[in-house]
mmCIF entry with sequence, helices, sheets and N, C-alpha, C, O atoms, coordinates in Angstrom:
data_MODEL
# 
_entry.id   MODEL 
# 
_entity.id                         1 
_entity.type                       polymer 
_entity.pdbx_number_of_molecules   1 
# 
_entity_poly.entity_id                      1 
_entity_poly.type                           'polypeptide(L)' 
_entity_poly.nstd_linkage                   no 
_entity_poly.nstd_monomer                   no 
_entity_poly.pdbx_seq_one_letter_code       MKKEMLVFFILLVVGTGLGIAESLEVNIPNPLDWITFVYKPFSDFIYGIVE 
_entity_poly.pdbx_seq_one_letter_code_can   MKKEMLVFFILLVVGTGLGIAESLEVNIPNPLDWITFVYKPFSDFIYGIVE 
_entity_poly.pdbx_strand_id                 A 
# 
loop_
_entity_poly_seq.entity_id 
_entity_poly_seq.num 
_entity_poly_seq.mon_id 
_entity_poly_seq.hetero 
1 1  MET n 
1 2  LYS n 
1 3  LYS n 
1 4  GLU n 
1 5  MET n 
1 6  LEU n 
1 7  VAL n 
1 8  PHE n 
1 9  PHE n 
1 10 ILE n 
1 11 LEU n 
1 12 LEU n 
1 13 VAL n 
1 14 VAL n 
1 15 GLY n 
1 16 THR n 
1 17 GLY n 
1 18 LEU n 
1 19 GLY n 
1 20 ILE n 
1 21 ALA n 
1 22 GLU n 
1 23 SER n 
1 24 LEU n 
1 25 GLU n 
1 26 VAL n 
1 27 ASN n 
1 28 ILE n 
1 29 PRO n 
1 30 ASN n 
1 31 PRO n 
1 32 LEU n 
1 33 ASP n 
1 34 TRP n 
1 35 ILE n 
1 36 THR n 
1 37 PHE n 
1 38 VAL n 
1 39 TYR n 
1 40 LYS n 
1 41 PRO n 
1 42 PHE n 
1 43 SER n 
1 44 ASP n 
1 45 PHE n 
1 46 ILE n 
1 47 TYR n 
1 48 GLY n 
1 49 ILE n 
1 50 VAL n 
1 51 GLU n 
# 
_struct_asym.id          A 
_struct_asym.entity_id   1 
# 
loop_
_struct_conf.conf_type_id 
_struct_conf.id 
_struct_conf.pdbx_PDB_helix_id 
_struct_conf.beg_label_comp_id 
_struct_conf.beg_label_asym_id 
_struct_conf.beg_label_seq_id 
_struct_conf.pdbx_beg_PDB_ins_code 
_struct_conf.end_label_comp_id 
_struct_conf.end_label_asym_id 
_struct_conf.end_label_seq_id 
_struct_conf.pdbx_end_PDB_ins_code 
_struct_conf.beg_auth_comp_id 
_struct_conf.beg_auth_asym_id 
_struct_conf.beg_auth_seq_id 
_struct_conf.end_auth_comp_id 
_struct_conf.end_auth_asym_id 
_struct_conf.end_auth_seq_id 
_struct_conf.pdbx_PDB_helix_class 
_struct_conf.details 
_struct_conf.pdbx_PDB_helix_length 
HELX_P HELX_P1 AA1 LYS A 2  ? SER A 23 ? LYS A 2  SER A 23 1 ? 22 
HELX_P HELX_P2 AA2 PRO A 31 ? VAL A 50 ? PRO A 31 VAL A 50 1 ? 20 
# 
_struct_conf_type.id          HELX_P 
_struct_conf_type.criteria    ? 
_struct_conf_type.reference   ? 
# 
loop_
_atom_site.group_PDB 
_atom_site.id 
_atom_site.type_symbol 
_atom_site.label_atom_id 
_atom_site.label_alt_id 
_atom_site.label_comp_id 
_atom_site.label_asym_id 
_atom_site.label_entity_id 
_atom_site.label_seq_id 
_atom_site.pdbx_PDB_ins_code 
_atom_site.Cartn_x 
_atom_site.Cartn_y 
_atom_site.Cartn_z 
_atom_site.occupancy 
_atom_site.B_iso_or_equiv 
_atom_site.pdbx_formal_charge 
_atom_site.auth_seq_id 
_atom_site.auth_comp_id 
_atom_site.auth_asym_id 
_atom_site.auth_atom_id 
_atom_site.pdbx_PDB_model_num 
ATOM 1   N N  . MET A 1 1  ? 13.374  10.850  -20.603 1.00 0.00 ? 1  MET A N  1 
ATOM 2   C CA . MET A 1 1  ? 12.914  12.029  -19.924 1.00 0.00 ? 1  MET A CA 1 
ATOM 3   C C  . MET A 1 1  ? 11.332  12.025  -19.863 1.00 0.00 ? 1  MET A C  1 
ATOM 4   O O  . MET A 1 1  ? 10.733  12.327  -18.831 1.00 0.00 ? 1  MET A O  1 
ATOM 5   N N  . LYS A 1 2  ? 10.719  11.676  -20.995 1.00 0.00 ? 2  LYS A N  1 
ATOM 6   C CA . LYS A 1 2  ? 9.240   11.630  -20.973 1.00 0.00 ? 2  LYS A CA 1 
ATOM 7   C C  . LYS A 1 2  ? 8.688   10.628  -19.975 1.00 0.00 ? 2  LYS A C  1 
ATOM 8   O O  . LYS A 1 2  ? 7.720   10.894  -19.262 1.00 0.00 ? 2  LYS A O  1 
ATOM 9   N N  . LYS A 1 3  ? 9.325   9.480   -19.944 1.00 0.00 ? 3  LYS A N  1 
ATOM 10  C CA . LYS A 1 3  ? 8.851   8.438   -19.062 1.00 0.00 ? 3  LYS A CA 1 
ATOM 11  C C  . LYS A 1 3  ? 8.945   8.831   -17.598 1.00 0.00 ? 3  LYS A C  1 
ATOM 12  O O  . LYS A 1 3  ? 8.078   8.514   -16.783 1.00 0.00 ? 3  LYS A O  1 
ATOM 13  N N  . GLU A 1 4  ? 10.086  9.569   -17.279 1.00 0.00 ? 4  GLU A N  1 
ATOM 14  C CA . GLU A 1 4  ? 10.280  9.986   -15.914 1.00 0.00 ? 4  GLU A CA 1 
ATOM 15  C C  . GLU A 1 4  ? 9.225   11.020  -15.479 1.00 0.00 ? 4  GLU A C  1 
ATOM 16  O O  . GLU A 1 4  ? 8.753   11.012  -14.342 1.00 0.00 ? 4  GLU A O  1 
ATOM 17  N N  . MET A 1 5  ? 8.877   11.902  -16.417 1.00 0.00 ? 5  MET A N  1 
ATOM 18  C CA . MET A 1 5  ? 7.850   12.936  -16.148 1.00 0.00 ? 5  MET A CA 1 
ATOM 19  C C  . MET A 1 5  ? 6.468   12.281  -16.044 1.00 0.00 ? 5  MET A C  1 
ATOM 20  O O  . MET A 1 5  ? 5.629   12.741  -15.270 1.00 0.00 ? 5  MET A O  1 
ATOM 21  N N  . LEU A 1 6  ? 6.226   11.230  -16.800 1.00 0.00 ? 6  LEU A N  1 
ATOM 22  C CA . LEU A 1 6  ? 4.926   10.545  -16.652 1.00 0.00 ? 6  LEU A CA 1 
ATOM 23  C C  . LEU A 1 6  ? 4.814   9.882   -15.297 1.00 0.00 ? 6  LEU A C  1 
ATOM 24  O O  . LEU A 1 6  ? 3.754   9.973   -14.677 1.00 0.00 ? 6  LEU A O  1 
ATOM 25  N N  . VAL A 1 7  ? 5.853   9.217   -14.800 1.00 0.00 ? 7  VAL A N  1 
ATOM 26  C CA . VAL A 1 7  ? 5.887   8.589   -13.504 1.00 0.00 ? 7  VAL A CA 1 
ATOM 27  C C  . VAL A 1 7  ? 5.762   9.642   -12.437 1.00 0.00 ? 7  VAL A C  1 
ATOM 28  O O  . VAL A 1 7  ? 5.036   9.443   -11.463 1.00 0.00 ? 7  VAL A O  1 
ATOM 29  N N  . PHE A 1 8  ? 6.432   10.737  -12.584 1.00 0.00 ? 8  PHE A N  1 
ATOM 30  C CA . PHE A 1 8  ? 6.350   11.844  -11.560 1.00 0.00 ? 8  PHE A CA 1 
ATOM 31  C C  . PHE A 1 8  ? 4.953   12.401  -11.494 1.00 0.00 ? 8  PHE A C  1 
ATOM 32  O O  . PHE A 1 8  ? 4.469   12.634  -10.386 1.00 0.00 ? 8  PHE A O  1 
ATOM 33  N N  . PHE A 1 9  ? 4.289   12.626  -12.557 1.00 0.00 ? 9  PHE A N  1 
ATOM 34  C CA . PHE A 1 9  ? 2.977   13.121  -12.569 1.00 0.00 ? 9  PHE A CA 1 
ATOM 35  C C  . PHE A 1 9  ? 1.898   12.157  -11.967 1.00 0.00 ? 9  PHE A C  1 
ATOM 36  O O  . PHE A 1 9  ? 0.953   12.531  -11.273 1.00 0.00 ? 9  PHE A O  1 
ATOM 37  N N  . ILE A 1 10 ? 2.147   10.967  -12.299 1.00 0.00 ? 10 ILE A N  1 
ATOM 38  C CA . ILE A 1 10 ? 1.259   9.908   -11.765 1.00 0.00 ? 10 ILE A CA 1 
ATOM 39  C C  . ILE A 1 10 ? 1.401   9.848   -10.205 1.00 0.00 ? 10 ILE A C  1 
ATOM 40  O O  . ILE A 1 10 ? 0.412   9.805   -9.473  1.00 0.00 ? 10 ILE A O  1 
ATOM 41  N N  . LEU A 1 11 ? 2.563   9.849   -9.785  1.00 0.00 ? 11 LEU A N  1 
ATOM 42  C CA . LEU A 1 11 ? 2.788   9.851   -8.276  1.00 0.00 ? 11 LEU A CA 1 
ATOM 43  C C  . LEU A 1 11 ? 2.329   11.131  -7.658  1.00 0.00 ? 11 LEU A C  1 
ATOM 44  O O  . LEU A 1 11 ? 1.812   11.102  -6.541  1.00 0.00 ? 11 LEU A O  1 
ATOM 45  N N  . LEU A 1 12 ? 2.481   12.244  -8.303  1.00 0.00 ? 12 LEU A N  1 
ATOM 46  C CA . LEU A 1 12 ? 1.975   13.487  -7.840  1.00 0.00 ? 12 LEU A CA 1 
ATOM 47  C C  . LEU A 1 12 ? 0.421   13.457  -7.704  1.00 0.00 ? 12 LEU A C  1 
ATOM 48  O O  . LEU A 1 12 ? -0.134  13.859  -6.681  1.00 0.00 ? 12 LEU A O  1 
ATOM 49  N N  . VAL A 1 13 ? -0.229  12.984  -8.733  1.00 0.00 ? 13 VAL A N  1 
ATOM 50  C CA . VAL A 1 13 ? -1.656  12.842  -8.656  1.00 0.00 ? 13 VAL A CA 1 
ATOM 51  C C  . VAL A 1 13 ? -2.180  11.883  -7.549  1.00 0.00 ? 13 VAL A C  1 
ATOM 52  O O  . VAL A 1 13 ? -3.138  12.172  -6.833  1.00 0.00 ? 13 VAL A O  1 
ATOM 53  N N  . VAL A 1 14 ? -1.529  10.798  -7.468  1.00 0.00 ? 14 VAL A N  1 
ATOM 54  C CA . VAL A 1 14 ? -1.899  9.841   -6.390  1.00 0.00 ? 14 VAL A CA 1 
ATOM 55  C C  . VAL A 1 14 ? -1.675  10.437  -5.001  1.00 0.00 ? 14 VAL A C  1 
ATOM 56  O O  . VAL A 1 14 ? -2.540  10.320  -4.134  1.00 0.00 ? 14 VAL A O  1 
ATOM 57  N N  . GLY A 1 15 ? -0.509  11.084  -4.778  1.00 0.00 ? 15 GLY A N  1 
ATOM 58  C CA . GLY A 1 15 ? -0.209  11.770  -3.561  1.00 0.00 ? 15 GLY A CA 1 
ATOM 59  C C  . GLY A 1 15 ? -1.185  12.825  -3.244  1.00 0.00 ? 15 GLY A C  1 
ATOM 60  O O  . GLY A 1 15 ? -1.591  12.943  -2.088  1.00 0.00 ? 15 GLY A O  1 
ATOM 61  N N  . THR A 1 16 ? -1.602  13.624  -4.215  1.00 0.00 ? 16 THR A N  1 
ATOM 62  C CA . THR A 1 16 ? -2.487  14.737  -4.046  1.00 0.00 ? 16 THR A CA 1 
ATOM 63  C C  . THR A 1 16 ? -3.866  14.208  -3.678  1.00 0.00 ? 16 THR A C  1 
ATOM 64  O O  . THR A 1 16 ? -4.560  14.750  -2.817  1.00 0.00 ? 16 THR A O  1 
ATOM 65  N N  . GLY A 1 17 ? -4.240  13.122  -4.367  1.00 0.00 ? 17 GLY A N  1 
ATOM 66  C CA . GLY A 1 17 ? -5.580  12.480  -4.126  1.00 0.00 ? 17 GLY A CA 1 
ATOM 67  C C  . GLY A 1 17 ? -5.591  11.983  -2.690  1.00 0.00 ? 17 GLY A C  1 
ATOM 68  O O  . GLY A 1 17 ? -6.548  12.240  -1.959  1.00 0.00 ? 17 GLY A O  1 
ATOM 69  N N  . LEU A 1 18 ? -4.577  11.298  -2.283  1.00 0.00 ? 18 LEU A N  1 
ATOM 70  C CA . LEU A 1 18 ? -4.518  10.738  -0.936  1.00 0.00 ? 18 LEU A CA 1 
ATOM 71  C C  . LEU A 1 18 ? -4.530  11.868  0.105   1.00 0.00 ? 18 LEU A C  1 
ATOM 72  O O  . LEU A 1 18 ? -5.156  11.754  1.159   1.00 0.00 ? 18 LEU A O  1 
ATOM 73  N N  . GLY A 1 19 ? -3.840  12.929  -0.208  1.00 0.00 ? 19 GLY A N  1 
ATOM 74  C CA . GLY A 1 19 ? -3.889  14.123  0.744   1.00 0.00 ? 19 GLY A CA 1 
ATOM 75  C C  . GLY A 1 19 ? -5.187  14.675  0.868   1.00 0.00 ? 19 GLY A C  1 
ATOM 76  O O  . GLY A 1 19 ? -5.596  15.027  1.975   1.00 0.00 ? 19 GLY A O  1 
ATOM 77  N N  . ILE A 1 20 ? -5.927  14.796  -0.227  1.00 0.00 ? 20 ILE A N  1 
ATOM 78  C CA . ILE A 1 20 ? -7.266  15.374  -0.214  1.00 0.00 ? 20 ILE A CA 1 
ATOM 79  C C  . ILE A 1 20 ? -8.208  14.437  0.529   1.00 0.00 ? 20 ILE A C  1 
ATOM 80  O O  . ILE A 1 20 ? -9.049  14.871  1.316   1.00 0.00 ? 20 ILE A O  1 
ATOM 81  N N  . ALA A 1 21 ? -8.058  13.189  0.273   1.00 0.00 ? 21 ALA A N  1 
ATOM 82  C CA . ALA A 1 21 ? -8.953  12.210  0.975   1.00 0.00 ? 21 ALA A CA 1 
ATOM 83  C C  . ALA A 1 21 ? -8.701  12.146  2.473   1.00 0.00 ? 21 ALA A C  1 
ATOM 84  O O  . ALA A 1 21 ? -9.614  11.958  3.276   1.00 0.00 ? 21 ALA A O  1 
ATOM 85  N N  . GLU A 1 22 ? -7.401  12.312  2.826   1.00 0.00 ? 22 GLU A N  1 
ATOM 86  C CA . GLU A 1 22 ? -7.091  12.350  4.240   1.00 0.00 ? 22 GLU A CA 1 
ATOM 87  C C  . GLU A 1 22 ? -7.658  13.630  4.900   1.00 0.00 ? 22 GLU A C  1 
ATOM 88  O O  . GLU A 1 22 ? -8.131  13.572  6.035   1.00 0.00 ? 22 GLU A O  1 
ATOM 89  N N  . SER A 1 23 ? -7.615  14.741  4.224   1.00 0.00 ? 23 SER A N  1 
ATOM 90  C CA . SER A 1 23 ? -8.158  15.976  4.778   1.00 0.00 ? 23 SER A CA 1 
ATOM 91  C C  . SER A 1 23 ? -9.728  15.914  4.902   1.00 0.00 ? 23 SER A C  1 
ATOM 92  O O  . SER A 1 23 ? -10.324 16.561  5.763   1.00 0.00 ? 23 SER A O  1 
ATOM 93  N N  . LEU A 1 24 ? -10.342 15.124  4.023   1.00 0.00 ? 24 LEU A N  1 
ATOM 94  C CA . LEU A 1 24 ? -11.784 14.942  4.105   1.00 0.00 ? 24 LEU A CA 1 
ATOM 95  C C  . LEU A 1 24 ? -12.169 13.799  5.082   1.00 0.00 ? 24 LEU A C  1 
ATOM 96  O O  . LEU A 1 24 ? -13.337 13.423  5.177   1.00 0.00 ? 24 LEU A O  1 
ATOM 97  N N  . GLU A 1 25 ? -11.192 13.274  5.781   1.00 0.00 ? 25 GLU A N  1 
ATOM 98  C CA . GLU A 1 25 ? -11.403 12.234  6.737   1.00 0.00 ? 25 GLU A CA 1 
ATOM 99  C C  . GLU A 1 25 ? -11.957 10.935  6.194   1.00 0.00 ? 25 GLU A C  1 
ATOM 100 O O  . GLU A 1 25 ? -12.751 10.261  6.850   1.00 0.00 ? 25 GLU A O  1 
ATOM 101 N N  . VAL A 1 26 ? -11.512 10.572  4.929   1.00 0.00 ? 26 VAL A N  1 
ATOM 102 C CA . VAL A 1 26 ? -11.888 9.375   4.332   1.00 0.00 ? 26 VAL A CA 1 
ATOM 103 C C  . VAL A 1 26 ? -11.075 8.209   4.953   1.00 0.00 ? 26 VAL A C  1 
ATOM 104 O O  . VAL A 1 26 ? -9.882  8.357   5.216   1.00 0.00 ? 26 VAL A O  1 
ATOM 105 N N  . ASN A 1 27 ? -11.701 7.107   5.174   1.00 0.00 ? 27 ASN A N  1 
ATOM 106 C CA . ASN A 1 27 ? -10.921 5.933   5.725   1.00 0.00 ? 27 ASN A CA 1 
ATOM 107 C C  . ASN A 1 27 ? -10.146 5.378   4.656   1.00 0.00 ? 27 ASN A C  1 
ATOM 108 O O  . ASN A 1 27 ? -10.690 4.781   3.727   1.00 0.00 ? 27 ASN A O  1 
ATOM 109 N N  . ILE A 1 28 ? -8.793  5.555   4.740   1.00 0.00 ? 28 ILE A N  1 
ATOM 110 C CA . ILE A 1 28 ? -7.839  4.994   3.774   1.00 0.00 ? 28 ILE A CA 1 
ATOM 111 C C  . ILE A 1 28 ? -7.157  3.730   4.485   1.00 0.00 ? 28 ILE A C  1 
ATOM 112 O O  . ILE A 1 28 ? -6.604  3.809   5.582   1.00 0.00 ? 28 ILE A O  1 
ATOM 113 N N  . PRO A 1 29 ? -7.257  2.617   3.772   1.00 0.00 ? 29 PRO A N  1 
ATOM 114 C CA . PRO A 1 29 ? -6.738  1.338   4.386   1.00 0.00 ? 29 PRO A CA 1 
ATOM 115 C C  . PRO A 1 29 ? -5.181  1.411   4.430   1.00 0.00 ? 29 PRO A C  1 
ATOM 116 O O  . PRO A 1 29 ? -4.553  2.021   3.565   1.00 0.00 ? 29 PRO A O  1 
ATOM 117 N N  . ASN A 1 30 ? -4.602  0.787   5.437   1.00 0.00 ? 30 ASN A N  1 
ATOM 118 C CA . ASN A 1 30 ? -3.197  0.754   5.599   1.00 0.00 ? 30 ASN A CA 1 
ATOM 119 C C  . ASN A 1 30 ? -2.570  -0.309  4.721   1.00 0.00 ? 30 ASN A C  1 
ATOM 120 O O  . ASN A 1 30 ? -3.004  -1.457  4.826   1.00 0.00 ? 30 ASN A O  1 
ATOM 121 N N  . PRO A 1 31 ? -1.572  -0.040  3.847   1.00 0.00 ? 31 PRO A N  1 
ATOM 122 C CA . PRO A 1 31 ? -1.009  -1.035  2.957   1.00 0.00 ? 31 PRO A CA 1 
ATOM 123 C C  . PRO A 1 31 ? -0.330  -2.221  3.769   1.00 0.00 ? 31 PRO A C  1 
ATOM 124 O O  . PRO A 1 31 ? -0.198  -3.327  3.244   1.00 0.00 ? 31 PRO A O  1 
ATOM 125 N N  . LEU A 1 32 ? 0.080   -1.970  5.013   1.00 0.00 ? 32 LEU A N  1 
ATOM 126 C CA . LEU A 1 32 ? 0.630   -3.079  5.758   1.00 0.00 ? 32 LEU A CA 1 
ATOM 127 C C  . LEU A 1 32 ? -0.407  -4.120  6.072   1.00 0.00 ? 32 LEU A C  1 
ATOM 128 O O  . LEU A 1 32 ? -0.061  -5.292  6.223   1.00 0.00 ? 32 LEU A O  1 
ATOM 129 N N  . ASP A 1 33 ? -1.580  -3.773  6.172   1.00 0.00 ? 33 ASP A N  1 
ATOM 130 C CA . ASP A 1 33 ? -2.746  -4.756  6.427   1.00 0.00 ? 33 ASP A CA 1 
ATOM 131 C C  . ASP A 1 33 ? -2.778  -5.779  5.241   1.00 0.00 ? 33 ASP A C  1 
ATOM 132 O O  . ASP A 1 33 ? -2.905  -6.989  5.430   1.00 0.00 ? 33 ASP A O  1 
ATOM 133 N N  . TRP A 1 34 ? -2.653  -5.209  4.016   1.00 0.00 ? 34 TRP A N  1 
ATOM 134 C CA . TRP A 1 34 ? -2.752  -6.034  2.840   1.00 0.00 ? 34 TRP A CA 1 
ATOM 135 C C  . TRP A 1 34 ? -1.483  -7.043  2.800   1.00 0.00 ? 34 TRP A C  1 
ATOM 136 O O  . TRP A 1 34 ? -1.633  -8.225  2.493   1.00 0.00 ? 34 TRP A O  1 
ATOM 137 N N  . ILE A 1 35 ? -0.358  -6.548  3.097   1.00 0.00 ? 35 ILE A N  1 
ATOM 138 C CA . ILE A 1 35 ? 0.872   -7.394  3.162   1.00 0.00 ? 35 ILE A CA 1 
ATOM 139 C C  . ILE A 1 35 ? 0.660   -8.500  4.207   1.00 0.00 ? 35 ILE A C  1 
ATOM 140 O O  . ILE A 1 35 ? 0.943   -9.667  3.937   1.00 0.00 ? 35 ILE A O  1 
ATOM 141 N N  . THR A 1 36 ? 0.176   -8.145  5.367   1.00 0.00 ? 36 THR A N  1 
ATOM 142 C CA . THR A 1 36 ? -0.083  -9.084  6.401   1.00 0.00 ? 36 THR A CA 1 
ATOM 143 C C  . THR A 1 36 ? -1.110  -10.085 5.951   1.00 0.00 ? 36 THR A C  1 
ATOM 144 O O  . THR A 1 36 ? -0.892  -11.267 6.217   1.00 0.00 ? 36 THR A O  1 
ATOM 145 N N  . PHE A 1 37 ? -2.155  -9.770  5.329   1.00 0.00 ? 37 PHE A N  1 
ATOM 146 C CA . PHE A 1 37 ? -3.226  -10.681 4.770   1.00 0.00 ? 37 PHE A CA 1 
ATOM 147 C C  . PHE A 1 37 ? -2.580  -11.721 3.801   1.00 0.00 ? 37 PHE A C  1 
ATOM 148 O O  . PHE A 1 37 ? -2.918  -12.904 3.829   1.00 0.00 ? 37 PHE A O  1 
ATOM 149 N N  . VAL A 1 38 ? -1.641  -11.235 2.946   1.00 0.00 ? 38 VAL A N  1 
ATOM 150 C CA . VAL A 1 38 ? -1.056  -12.089 1.966   1.00 0.00 ? 38 VAL A CA 1 
ATOM 151 C C  . VAL A 1 38 ? -0.122  -13.061 2.586   1.00 0.00 ? 38 VAL A C  1 
ATOM 152 O O  . VAL A 1 38 ? -0.163  -14.252 2.279   1.00 0.00 ? 38 VAL A O  1 
ATOM 153 N N  . TYR A 1 39 ? 0.800   -12.540 3.533   1.00 0.00 ? 39 TYR A N  1 
ATOM 154 C CA . TYR A 1 39 ? 1.828   -13.405 4.070   1.00 0.00 ? 39 TYR A CA 1 
ATOM 155 C C  . TYR A 1 39 ? 1.477   -14.192 5.357   1.00 0.00 ? 39 TYR A C  1 
ATOM 156 O O  . TYR A 1 39 ? 2.278   -15.004 5.819   1.00 0.00 ? 39 TYR A O  1 
ATOM 157 N N  . LYS A 1 40 ? 0.276   -13.948 5.935   1.00 0.00 ? 40 LYS A N  1 
ATOM 158 C CA . LYS A 1 40 ? -0.107  -14.637 7.168   1.00 0.00 ? 40 LYS A CA 1 
ATOM 159 C C  . LYS A 1 40 ? -0.194  -16.138 6.994   1.00 0.00 ? 40 LYS A C  1 
ATOM 160 O O  . LYS A 1 40 ? 0.400   -16.837 7.816   1.00 0.00 ? 40 LYS A O  1 
ATOM 161 N N  . PRO A 1 41 ? -0.894  -16.725 5.978   1.00 0.00 ? 41 PRO A N  1 
ATOM 162 C CA . PRO A 1 41 ? -0.885  -18.118 5.836   1.00 0.00 ? 41 PRO A CA 1 
ATOM 163 C C  . PRO A 1 41 ? 0.436   -18.795 5.688   1.00 0.00 ? 41 PRO A C  1 
ATOM 164 O O  . PRO A 1 41 ? 0.664   -19.854 6.273   1.00 0.00 ? 41 PRO A O  1 
ATOM 165 N N  . PHE A 1 42 ? 1.319   -18.206 4.913   1.00 0.00 ? 42 PHE A N  1 
ATOM 166 C CA . PHE A 1 42 ? 2.698   -18.713 4.831   1.00 0.00 ? 42 PHE A CA 1 
ATOM 167 C C  . PHE A 1 42 ? 3.385   -18.712 6.132   1.00 0.00 ? 42 PHE A C  1 
ATOM 168 O O  . PHE A 1 42 ? 4.062   -19.677 6.487   1.00 0.00 ? 42 PHE A O  1 
ATOM 169 N N  . SER A 1 43 ? 3.218   -17.572 6.912   1.00 0.00 ? 43 SER A N  1 
ATOM 170 C CA . SER A 1 43 ? 3.854   -17.494 8.245   1.00 0.00 ? 43 SER A CA 1 
ATOM 171 C C  . SER A 1 43 ? 3.315   -18.530 9.224   1.00 0.00 ? 43 SER A C  1 
ATOM 172 O O  . SER A 1 43 ? 4.051   -19.146 9.994   1.00 0.00 ? 43 SER A O  1 
ATOM 173 N N  . ASP A 1 44 ? 1.988   -18.694 9.158   1.00 0.00 ? 44 ASP A N  1 
ATOM 174 C CA . ASP A 1 44 ? 1.425   -19.743 10.027  1.00 0.00 ? 44 ASP A CA 1 
ATOM 175 C C  . ASP A 1 44 ? 1.904   -21.135 9.595   1.00 0.00 ? 44 ASP A C  1 
ATOM 176 O O  . ASP A 1 44 ? 2.014   -22.007 10.456  1.00 0.00 ? 44 ASP A O  1 
ATOM 177 N N  . PHE A 1 45 ? 2.182   -21.382 8.371   1.00 0.00 ? 45 PHE A N  1 
ATOM 178 C CA . PHE A 1 45 ? 2.659   -22.731 7.894   1.00 0.00 ? 45 PHE A CA 1 
ATOM 179 C C  . PHE A 1 45 ? 4.055   -22.893 8.440   1.00 0.00 ? 45 PHE A C  1 
ATOM 180 O O  . PHE A 1 45 ? 4.367   -23.927 9.030   1.00 0.00 ? 45 PHE A O  1 
ATOM 181 N N  . ILE A 1 46 ? 4.886   -21.923 8.263   1.00 0.00 ? 46 ILE A N  1 
ATOM 182 C CA . ILE A 1 46 ? 6.321   -22.024 8.689   1.00 0.00 ? 46 ILE A CA 1 
ATOM 183 C C  . ILE A 1 46 ? 6.415   -22.194 10.201  1.00 0.00 ? 46 ILE A C  1 
ATOM 184 O O  . ILE A 1 46 ? 7.201   -22.981 10.730  1.00 0.00 ? 46 ILE A O  1 
ATOM 185 N N  . TYR A 1 47 ? 5.528   -21.374 10.894  1.00 0.00 ? 47 TYR A N  1 
ATOM 186 C CA . TYR A 1 47 ? 5.534   -21.383 12.356  1.00 0.00 ? 47 TYR A CA 1 
ATOM 187 C C  . TYR A 1 47 ? 5.087   -22.864 12.840  1.00 0.00 ? 47 TYR A C  1 
ATOM 188 O O  . TYR A 1 47 ? 5.590   -23.380 13.838  1.00 0.00 ? 47 TYR A O  1 
ATOM 189 N N  . GLY A 1 48 ? 4.106   -23.500 12.058  1.00 0.00 ? 48 GLY A N  1 
ATOM 190 C CA . GLY A 1 48 ? 3.600   -24.774 12.431  1.00 0.00 ? 48 GLY A CA 1 
ATOM 191 C C  . GLY A 1 48 ? 4.677   -25.825 12.224  1.00 0.00 ? 48 GLY A C  1 
ATOM 192 O O  . GLY A 1 48 ? 4.734   -26.775 13.005  1.00 0.00 ? 48 GLY A O  1 
ATOM 193 N N  . ILE A 1 49 ? 5.561   -25.707 11.185  1.00 0.00 ? 49 ILE A N  1 
ATOM 194 C CA . ILE A 1 49 ? 6.633   -26.613 10.973  1.00 0.00 ? 49 ILE A CA 1 
ATOM 195 C C  . ILE A 1 49 ? 7.765   -26.521 12.073  1.00 0.00 ? 49 ILE A C  1 
ATOM 196 O O  . ILE A 1 49 ? 8.278   -27.533 12.551  1.00 0.00 ? 49 ILE A O  1 
ATOM 197 N N  . VAL A 1 50 ? 8.102   -25.292 12.424  1.00 0.00 ? 50 VAL A N  1 
ATOM 198 C CA . VAL A 1 50 ? 9.076   -25.054 13.404  1.00 0.00 ? 50 VAL A CA 1 
ATOM 199 C C  . VAL A 1 50 ? 8.692   -25.541 14.808  1.00 0.00 ? 50 VAL A C  1 
ATOM 200 O O  . VAL A 1 50 ? 9.524   -26.060 15.553  1.00 0.00 ? 50 VAL A O  1 
ATOM 201 N N  . GLU A 1 51 ? 7.486   -25.369 15.128  1.00 0.00 ? 51 GLU A N  1 
ATOM 202 C CA . GLU A 1 51 ? 6.913   -25.536 16.514  1.00 0.00 ? 51 GLU A CA 1 
ATOM 203 C C  . GLU A 1 51 ? 7.087   -26.998 16.943  1.00 0.00 ? 51 GLU A C  1 
ATOM 204 O O  . GLU A 1 51 ? 6.689   -27.369 18.047  1.00 0.00 ? 51 GLU A O  1 
# 
């Protein structure tokens, strides 16, 4: 029960912080860009093999 409440409050604080930052028009990076950055070399390698 305590662990669940801790996770809930952490997510609540993160979500509230992101909401406030968005309302202040702070540039928040897109998480999909990070995923693309990580997997792009692997994708290029596989595409080079298949081509």
